[in-house]
N, C-alpha and C positions, 0 to 999 in steps of 0.2 A: 639173506643172501643177496647177491647183486651188489650195487653201489653202496648199500648200507654197511657192507664189510669194511669200507675205506675208514670208518671211525676207529678201527683197531690201530691204524697208522698213528693215532694221537699218542698212543702210549710212549712212543720213541721220542716224544718232545718232553718227556718228564725227566728231564736230565738232572734234576736235583735229587732223585731218587736212585739208590744203587741197583734195585731190582724192581721189575714190574711183572704183574701177571695178567696175562689175557685169558679169560675163561668164560666160554659160552655157557648159557643156561642149560644147554643139554648135556653138559659135561658133570660127571658126578665124582667127587673126591672120596676115596675110601680110607686114606691115611694122612696124617699131618705132613705138610710140606717143609718142615723144618730143616731136614737133612738136604733138600735141594737148595735152600737159601744158604746154609752154612757151606756147602761145597763150593757154592759161587762166590761168597764173601771171604772165605778163608783160603789161602794157598795150600797146596796139597802137602807141603812139608810140615804144616803146624798140627798140633794135637787136635784141635777143632776140624781142621779141613781133612785130616786122615780119617778120624772118626765119621765124619758126615759121609765121606765116600765109600767107606765100609758098609754103610746102611743103604746105599743105593743099588738097585738092580738094573743094569744096563744090557741092552741087546747086543752091543758091540764093544766089549771092553778092550782096553783099559780106557778109564776116563782120562781126559787131558790134564795137564797142569793147570791151565787156566780155563774154567768153564764159563762160556758166554752165554748159553742158553740150554734149557731142557724143552722138549716137546713130546708129543705123542705120535705114534704112527697110526695110520688108518688101514687096519688090516682087512677091513671089509671091502676095500676098493681095489685089492691087489689079487691078481690070480694066484692059485695055489703054487705054481712052479716058479713065481718070482721071489728071488731072494730079499729084495728090499720093497717095503711098502711106501705110499705117499706119506707125506706129513699131514697130520690132521690140525687144521687150523683153528679148532676150538680150545685148544689148550697150549699155553706157551709161557714159560718162565724166562725171562731175559733181563738184560740191562741196556740202558741206553747206548752204551758203547758198541753194541752189536751192530 
């Protein structure tokens, strides 16, 4: 934590890559991320884009035509009556255009 978190900003300089993943070591993946990548790389009207969007579960549908990022919410930091939770900074899939 603290100033060491600024290293994450380096990911936004990787403009030669269409997508980057910020992933803290205390984050565990339970499923492949192929659908996230496909939904970001392929427009929603293409067969690949439609199929990828169909495999993604989101909290607030529908998904937009162009997806710039996926992130997780931190449900442990929200009060039970709050409708929206804070963004959890340990996992982010985005592109440099964001």
